[in-house]
C-alpha positions as CSV (number, residue, x, y, z in Angstrom):
1,M,-0.1,0.3,0.0
2,A,3.0,2.8,0.6
3,K,4.9,1.9,-2.6
4,R,1.7,2.5,-4.5
5,Y,1.3,5.5,-2.5
6,Y,4.0,6.9,-2.7
7,A,4.4,6.0,-6.2
8,G,1.3,8.7,-7.2
9,G,-1.5,6.2,-7.1
10,A,-5.3,6.4,-5.5
11,L,-5.8,4.0,-2.6
12,S,-9.7,4.5,-1.7
13,T,-11.3,3.7,1.4
14,Q,-12.5,0.8,-0.3
15,M,-9.0,-0.4,-0.9
16,L,-7.5,0.1,2.6
17,K,-10.6,-1.5,4.4
18,D,-9.4,-5.3,2.5
19,A,-6.2,-4.2,3.3
20,Y,-6.8,-4.0,6.8
21,A,-9.2,-6.9,6.6
22,G,-6.5,-8.9,5.3
23,L,-3.9,-8.2,7.0
24,T,-5.9,-8.8,10.1
25,Q,-6.8,-12.5,8.9
26,E,-3.4,-13.4,8.2
27,A,-2.9,-12.1,11.7
28,Q,-4.8,-14.0,13.8
29,G,-3.9,-17.0,11.1
30,L,-0.7,-16.4,13.2
31,Q,-1.8,-16.2,16.5
32,T,-3.3,-19.6,16.1
33,R,-0.3,-21.1,14.6
34,Y,1.9,-19.5,17.3
35,L,0.2,-19.3,20.6
36,P,0.6,-22.8,22.0
37,A,4.9,-22.4,21.0
38,I,4.5,-18.7,22.7
39,Q,2.8,-19.8,25.4
40,E,5.1,-22.8,26.6
41,Q,7.6,-20.3,26.4
42,A,6.7,-18.5,28.5
43,R,5.5,-20.5,30.9
44,T,9.7,-22.0,30.9
45,L,11.0,-18.3,30.6
46,D,14.4,-17.6,32.4
47,A,13.4,-13.6,33.8
48,G,17.8,-13.2,33.7
49,K,18.5,-14.2,30.4
50,A,15.2,-12.1,29.2
51,R,16.7,-9.3,31.0
52,D,20.6,-10.1,29.3
53,G,18.7,-10.5,25.7
54,A,17.4,-7.1,25.9
55,R,20.6,-5.2,26.9
56,R,22.7,-7.0,24.3
57,L,19.7,-5.7,21.9
58,K,18.9,-2.1,23.6
59,R,23.0,-1.9,22.9
60,L,22.9,-2.9,19.4
61,C,20.2,-0.9,18.4
62,S,21.8,2.3,20.1
63,P,20.8,5.6,17.8
64,A,25.2,5.8,17.8
65,S,25.6,2.5,16.4
66,C,22.5,2.4,14.1
67,C,23.1,1.0,10.4
68,G,26.7,2.6,11.1
69,R,25.5,5.4,11.2
70,P,26.4,8.5,14.1
71,N,23.6,9.9,15.8
């Protein structure tokens, strides 16, 4: 949708509604498929590992290091 919009294409209300409905349906399918695995992993989650992973991710995604561009 974004590519079409920025290419100068018209986006009707119906097109946007259809796109949203399609994405919502796809998301519901993914939830149905992956929810049991997510729930199982959440039951055995190690808070320390999650915290360490979040810290590593924060360092990797800091503004100074993001995409190799300085802030």
